[in-house]
KELOTI-487891 format. One record per residue (C-alpha): residue number from 1; x, z, y. Coordinates in nm, 4 decimals. Layout:
KELOTI-487891
[NUM; [X; Z; Y]] ...
This chain:
KELOTI-487891
[1; [0.0000; 0.0000; 0.0000]] [2; [0.1356; -0.0981; 0.3375]] [3; [-0.0649; 0.1748; 0.5104]] [4; [-0.1387; 0.4621; 0.2713]] [5; [-0.4129; 0.7032; 0.3766]] [6; [-0.3356; 1.0455; 0.5191]] [7; [-0.5232; 1.2131; 0.2337]] [8; [-0.3547; 1.2751; -0.1010]] [9; [-0.6452; 1.1857; -0.3264]] [10; [-1.0184; 1.1444; -0.3564]] [11; [-1.2663; 1.2826; -0.6057]] [12; [-1.5852; 1.0774; -0.5844]] [13; [-1.8449; 1.1737; -0.8396]] [14; [-2.0879; 0.8841; -0.8179]] [15; [-2.1265; 0.5328; -0.6832]] [16; [-2.3316; 0.5118; -0.3658]] [17; [-2.6084; 0.3068; -0.5204]] [18; [-2.9654; 0.3641; -0.6356]] [19; [-3.0820; 0.6376; -0.6982]] [20; [-2.7900; 0.8365; -0.5498]] [21; [-2.8183; 0.6603; -0.2135]] [22; [-3.1838; 0.7627; -0.1886]] [23; [-3.1028; 1.1271; -0.2677]] [24; [-2.8299; 1.1412; -0.0039]] [25; [-3.0494; 0.9663; 0.2527]] [26; [-3.3298; 1.2141; 0.1771]] [27; [-3.0870; 1.4972; 0.2484]] [28; [-2.9283; 1.3453; 0.5556]] [29; [-3.2238; 1.1840; 0.7303]] [30; [-3.5242; 1.3437; 0.5604]] [31; [-3.4030; 1.7031; 0.6013]] [32; [-3.4367; 1.7598; 0.2265]] [33; [-3.1890; 2.0491; 0.2037]] [34; [-3.3157; 2.1261; -0.1464]] [35; [-3.1231; 1.8176; -0.2614]] [36; [-2.7851; 1.9841; -0.1944]] [37; [-2.8111; 2.2133; -0.4968]] [38; [-2.8907; 1.9194; -0.7255]] [39; [-2.6034; 1.7142; -0.5820]] [40; [-2.3602; 2.0058; -0.6182]] [41; [-2.4742; 2.0537; -0.9784]] [42; [-2.4088; 1.6859; -1.0510]] [43; [-2.0673; 1.7175; -0.8851]] [44; [-1.9725; 2.0188; -1.0919]] [45; [-2.0981; 1.8712; -1.4198]] [46; [-1.8799; 1.5657; -1.3806]] [47; [-1.5060; 1.6023; -1.3312]] [48; [-1.3497; 1.8931; -1.1489]] [49; [-0.9895; 1.8697; -1.0274]] [50; [-0.7459; 2.0638; -1.2444]] [51; [-0.5736; 2.2121; -0.9389]] [52; [-0.8265; 2.3654; -0.7046]] [53; [-0.7646; 2.3743; -0.3303]] [54; [-0.7156; 2.6915; -0.1280]] [55; [-1.0264; 2.6106; 0.0716]] [56; [-1.3048; 2.3637; 0.1308]] [57; [-1.3541; 2.2179; 0.4774]] [58; [-1.6787; 2.0323; 0.5499]] [59; [-1.6615; 1.7102; 0.7517]] [60; [-1.7585; 1.8374; 1.0968]] [61; [-2.0335; 1.6897; 1.3107]] [62; [-2.0105; 1.6747; 1.6877]] [63; [-2.2327; 1.9446; 1.8442]] [64; [-2.4642; 1.6768; 1.9878]] [65; [-2.5166; 1.5187; 1.6427]] [66; [-2.5583; 1.8631; 1.4857]] [67; [-2.8248; 1.9497; 1.7419]] [68; [-2.9999; 1.6179; 1.6787]] [69; [-2.9941; 1.6493; 1.2981]] [70; [-3.0337; 2.0265; 1.2802]] [71; [-2.7779; 2.0761; 1.0027]] [72; [-2.4511; 1.9379; 0.8676]] [73; [-2.5070; 1.7807; 0.5248]] [74; [-2.1359; 1.8135; 0.4342]] [75; [-2.1488; 2.1831; 0.5172]] [76; [-2.4603; 2.2302; 0.3039]] [77; [-2.3009; 2.0491; 0.0097]] [78; [-1.9784; 2.2447; 0.0635]] [79; [-2.1688; 2.5725; 0.0639]] [80; [-2.3054; 2.4994; -0.2850]] [81; [-1.9679; 2.3811; -0.4169]] [82; [-1.7876; 2.6827; -0.2697]] [83; [-2.0345; 2.9255; -0.4239]] [84; [-2.0189; 2.7629; -0.7676]] [85; [-1.6368; 2.7283; -0.7709]] [86; [-1.5706; 3.0599; -0.5921]] [87; [-1.3732; 2.8885; -0.3170]] [88; [-1.3771; 2.9728; 0.0525]] [89; [-1.5660; 2.7294; 0.2743]] [90; [-1.3986; 2.7401; 0.6153]] [91; [-1.6587; 2.5938; 0.8481]] [92; [-1.4634; 2.6416; 1.1696]] [93; [-1.1272; 2.5079; 1.0470]] [94; [-1.1991; 2.1786; 1.2265]] [95; [-1.4140; 2.0539; 1.5074]] [96; [-1.5310; 1.7102; 1.6038]] [97; [-1.4392; 1.7021; 1.9717]] [98; [-1.5559; 1.3499; 2.0558]] [99; [-1.9124; 1.2290; 2.0202]] [100; [-1.8512; 0.8917; 1.8577]] [101; [-2.0883; 0.6129; 1.7624]] [102; [-2.2243; 0.6467; 1.4063]] [103; [-1.9726; 0.4896; 1.1667]] [104; [-2.2434; 0.3084; 0.9691]] [105; [-2.3226; 0.0981; 1.2756]] [106; [-1.9664; -0.0345; 1.3135]] [107; [-1.7498; -0.2978; 1.1412]] [108; [-1.4429; -0.1736; 0.9497]] [109; [-1.1758; -0.2220; 1.2188]] [110; [-1.3952; -0.0641; 1.4841]] [111; [-1.4511; 0.2416; 1.2610]] [112; [-1.0834; 0.3375; 1.2702]] [113; [-1.0607; 0.2965; 1.6478]] [114; [-1.3905; 0.4815; 1.6981]] [115; [-1.2493; 0.7978; 1.5395]] [116; [-0.9027; 0.8279; 1.6935]] [117; [-0.8602; 1.1706; 1.8462]] [118; [-1.2040; 1.2845; 1.7318]] [119; [-1.0982; 1.5990; 1.5469]] [120; [-0.9204; 1.9218; 1.6272]] [121; [-0.7894; 2.1503; 1.3514]] [122; [-0.7148; 2.5219; 1.3775]] [123; [-0.3518; 2.5481; 1.2631]] [124; [-0.3939; 2.9211; 1.2035]] [125; [-0.6538; 2.8480; 0.9337]] [126; [-0.4954; 2.5426; 0.7691]] [127; [-0.1149; 2.5696; 0.7923]] [128; [0.0463; 2.5799; 0.4481]] [129; [-0.2879; 2.5299; 0.2704]] [130; [-0.4216; 2.2894; 0.0094]] [131; [-0.7501; 2.1622; 0.1470]] [132; [-1.0419; 1.9652; 0.0106]] [133; [-1.2554; 1.7939; 0.2729]] [134; [-1.6179; 1.7888; 0.1577]] [135; [-1.8403; 1.4979; 0.2606]] [136; [-2.1478; 1.3271; 0.1256]] [137; [-2.0372; 0.9619; 0.1212]] [138; [-1.7093; 0.7764; 0.1518]] [139; [-1.7555; 0.4221; 0.2777]] [140; [-1.4475; 0.2837; 0.4553]] [141; [-1.2684; 0.6204; 0.4394]] [142; [-1.1951; 0.6108; 0.8134]] [143; [-1.3546; 0.9489; 0.8924]] [144; [-1.1879; 1.1207; 0.6002]] [145; [-0.8533; 0.9623; 0.6841]] [146; [-0.8655; 1.0704; 1.0487]] [147; [-0.9635; 1.4262; 0.9546]] [148; [-0.6909; 1.4411; 0.6861]] [149; [-0.4311; 1.3246; 0.9393]] [150; [-0.5498; 1.5927; 1.1838]] [151; [-0.5307; 1.8624; 0.9147]] [152; [-0.1798; 1.7565; 0.8151]] [153; [-0.0633; 1.7581; 1.1778]] [154; [-0.1914; 2.1158; 1.1923]] [155; [0.0244; 2.2055; 0.8907]] [156; [-0.1910; 2.1491; 0.5802]] [157; [0.0372; 2.0670; 0.2854]] [158; [-0.2156; 1.8780; 0.0726]] [159; [-0.5490; 1.7242; 0.1685]] [160; [-0.7889; 1.5635; -0.0733]] [161; [-1.1414; 1.4361; -0.0308]] [162; [-1.4297; 1.5687; -0.2369]] [163; [-1.7188; 1.3294; -0.1870]] [164; [-2.0480; 1.3044; -0.3652]] [165; [-2.0551; 0.9270; -0.3661]] [166; [-1.8269; 0.6349; -0.2922]] [167; [-1.9584; 0.3090; -0.1519]] [168; [-1.7869; 0.0259; -0.3360]] [169; [-1.7079; -0.3067; -0.1725]] [170; [-1.9387; -0.5893; -0.2748]] [171; [-1.8138; -0.8014; -0.5630]] [172; [-1.7973; -1.1758; -0.5299]] 
């Protein structure tokens, strides 16, 4: 790879396709918080990394998006995973400091540019730690990559992505 990602690995449990896409959309846009327990159960019944991180960090939402949505789906999923794996979920380890356009509305190259400088990590919480970023869906990986880079700049020694589903590129 000419440009390897900032994260060290990704654990994606499912393909972002029917019916998983509908479950995640129900959570995210339909405020179906009851879905998080089912998704976490699916996650835990599939593969679990052999080396667990020191902490889970949910993908942060900007305060304006959080106010609009009313909850952070990554935080809700992380809460279930943390409880079931007895791992700390550090909700304030990172902040989204820029209110960016929704990634889903942008082409790939614009996604990377859209996120530059969007996150701030608390070095006191993350320095020397192995971290798993929790998010619902990985599409281009731009958000996860930018957050991983921010965490590493703040001193994290290992950052992996724990995502419920991975959107695969279309096949020709």
